[in-house]
Residue, then its C-alpha position, 0 to 999 in steps of 0.5 A: x455126614x448130614x444126620x437129622x438132629x432130634x432137635x431139628x424135628x421139634x415143632x417150633x415152640x417154646x420148650x419147657x425145661x423138662x422137654x428141653x432136657x429130654x431132647x438134649x438127653x436123647x440127642x446125646x444118646x443118639x450121638x453117642x451111638x453114632x460115635x461108636x457105630x457108623x450110621x447107627x441112626x440110619x440103620x435104626x430108622x431103616x429097621x423101625x420103618x420095616x418093623x412098622x410095616x409088619x407090626x400093628x402095635x409095639x413098644x420101643x423095647x419090642x423093636x429093640x429086641x427084634x433089632x438084635x443082630x441087625x442093628x448094633x445095640x447102642x451104648x445107651x438104650x435111650x437112643x431108641x427112644x429118639x428113633x421112635x420119636x423121629x418115626x413119629x415125626x415122620x408119621x410112620x408111627x403114632x403113640x397110642x398109650x403106655x405099657x410097662x417095660x420088661x427090662x428088669x433094670x427099668x423096674x417096670x417103668x412106663x414106656x410109650x406104646x406105638x401104633x404103626x401108620x405103615x402096617x399093610 
């Protein structure tokens, strides 16, 4: 299977150690999801594409919530962050700011807020 690596979508540049560690963690989360659920990345990207066609603004948490029962929940929820970044690189969505997450385990952390480039 020829999966798109998160690292493949990075612009050619020298990455800071923080960016490199983030990318490694995201790739690890996506790969873990792939190991547990066949074609997880493709299913998640397909869902994001369709979701972005119908919703103007959203967070990854909102996408993840709506995907329940359609896309398997990955072992690490960070995999969804990688899906959002791939969607951004494909110009389906663009980050427009930050919002607080609702997941109690995340303690109201800041998360990217996205705008669809596909919404009709």
